[in-house]
C-alpha positions in Angstrom: -0.2 0.4 0.2 2.1 2.0 0.8 4.7 1.5 -2.8 1.5 2.2 -4.4 0.5 5.5 -2.4 4.4 7.3 -3.5 4.1 5.8 -6.8 1.0 7.5 -6.7 2.1 10.3 -5.8 5.1 10.6 -8.4 2.8 10.3 -11.2 0.5 13.1 -9.8 3.5 15.6 -9.4 5.3 14.9 -12.7 1.6 15.6 -14.3 2.0 18.8 -12.2 4.6 19.6 -13.8 4.2 18.4 -17.0 1.2 21.0 -16.7 3.5 23.5 -16.2 5.2 22.8 -18.8 8.6 21.8 -17.0 8.3 18.4 -18.4 7.0 17.0 -21.8 4.0 15.0 -21.4 5.4 11.7 -23.0 8.3 12.1 -20.1 6.0 11.1 -17.6 5.6 7.1 -18.0 9.3 7.2 -18.7 10.4 9.4 -15.5 8.1 7.5 -12.6 9.7 3.7 -14.7 12.5 5.1 -13.0 11.5 5.0 -9.4 11.8 1.6 -7.6 10.0 1.2 -4.5 11.5 -2.2 -2.5 10.5 -4.2 0.6 12.5 -4.4 3.4 13.2 -7.9 2.4 15.1 -6.7 -0.9 17.2 -3.9 1.1 20.3 -6.0 0.1 19.7 -6.0 -4.2 18.3 -2.5 -4.0 21.4 -1.2 -2.0 24.2 -3.2 -3.0 24.7 -1.6 -6.6 24.2 2.2 -5.8 26.6 4.6 -5.7 25.1 7.5 -3.9 22.9 6.9 -0.9 20.0 9.1 0.7 18.2 8.6 3.3 15.3 10.8 4.1 13.6 9.6 7.1 11.4 11.0 10.3 14.0 13.5 12.2 14.5 11.7 14.9 17.4 9.7 15.9 16.3 6.6 16.4 14.5 6.4 13.2 17.6 7.8 11.8 19.8 5.7 13.5 17.8 2.5 12.2 18.2 3.4 8.7 21.4 4.0 8.5 22.4 0.9 10.4 20.7 -1.1 7.6 22.6 1.1 5.2 25.4 0.1 6.6 25.1 -3.6 6.5 23.4 -3.7 3.1 25.5 -0.9 1.1 28.8 -0.9 -0.4 31.5 0.3 1.6 32.2 3.0 -0.7 28.9 4.1 -1.0 28.1 7.7 -0.2 25.5 8.1 2.4 23.8 11.2 3.2 20.9 12.5 5.1 18.7 15.3 4.2 17.9 16.3 7.4 17.7 19.8 8.6 17.5 19.6 12.2 19.8 17.2 13.2 23.8 18.2 12.8 25.8 15.7 10.8 28.6 15.6 13.1 25.6 13.9 15.6 24.7 11.1 12.5 27.6 10.2 11.6 28.7 7.8 14.2 25.6 5.3 12.6 27.5 5.0 9.6 30.3 2.8 8.8 32.6 3.5 7.9 32.2 7.2 9.5 34.3 8.9 6.7 31.8 8.5 3.7 29.0 10.2 5.4 27.5 14.2 5.0 24.4 16.0 5.1 22.9 16.8 1.5 19.5 19.4 3.1 17.7 19.7 0.0 15.3 22.6 -0.5 12.1 22.1 -0.9 10.4 21.4 -3.3 13.5 20.0 -4.4 12.4 19.2 -8.2 12.1 22.8 -8.6 15.0 24.3 -6.4 17.9 23.9 -7.0 20.4 24.5 -3.8 21.5 21.6 -2.5 23.2 22.1 1.5 26.0 20.3 1.9 27.1 19.4 5.3 30.5 17.2 5.9 31.0 15.7 9.4 34.4 16.1 11.0 35.1 12.6 9.9 33.8 13.1 6.3 36.3 12.5 3.5 37.1 15.3 1.5 36.8 13.1 -1.7 33.3 11.9 -0.6 32.2 15.9 -0.4 34.0 16.0 -3.8 32.6 13.4 -5.6 28.7 14.2 -3.9 28.3 18.1 -5.1 30.3 16.6 -8.1 27.2 14.7 -9.0 24.7 17.3 -7.7 26.7 19.9 -10.4 26.1 17.5 -12.8 22.7 17.2 -12.1 21.7 20.7 -12.5 21.4 21.5 -8.7 23.6 24.4 -7.3 25.5 23.1 -4.0 26.4 25.1 -1.3 28.9 23.5 1.6 28.4 24.6 4.9 29.7 23.4 8.3 27.9 21.5 10.5 25.5 24.0 12.4 22.0 24.3 13.7 19.0 24.9 10.6 22.4 25.0 8.3 22.3 27.9 6.3 18.5 28.4 4.7 16.3 27.2 7.5 18.3 30.2 10.1 17.0 32.6 7.2 13.6 31.6 6.9 13.4 31.6 10.7 14.6 35.2 10.4 12.2 36.2 7.7 9.7 34.7 9.3 10.3 36.2 13.2 10.2 40.3 11.0 
């Protein structure tokens, strides 16, 4: 049921983009076909060939820890592991990933399919080559990565709070 709901939402979003002229209508099916939903039992096969894994579970340490333990157990040890958190510091999550040098945060601004900015926040143990690989990937897909230190709220959420308070 969850996979069906996700697929329905993805198709609706693609149709909306096509309605705005941001995607050709004949690209909807081809784009949707590139998305795969896997049950937990298929996790080893689903993660086995991934070069980059973006975690997007709820914003709790317990959920993040459980996700990173699964990823660490089943993903290739060279795969980049990135959280998408906007509330938890990368240094606070890095210890959940084995090895920790492949971890960093990549906070996509919403809606991610329209906003080009991605805040990239390596942790203290992140290998600089991992940061370079991820920023290169983001640039190749048309994003604008901005590397920042691990600090509460990162960049944009901090600015948004200030603006909202005004």
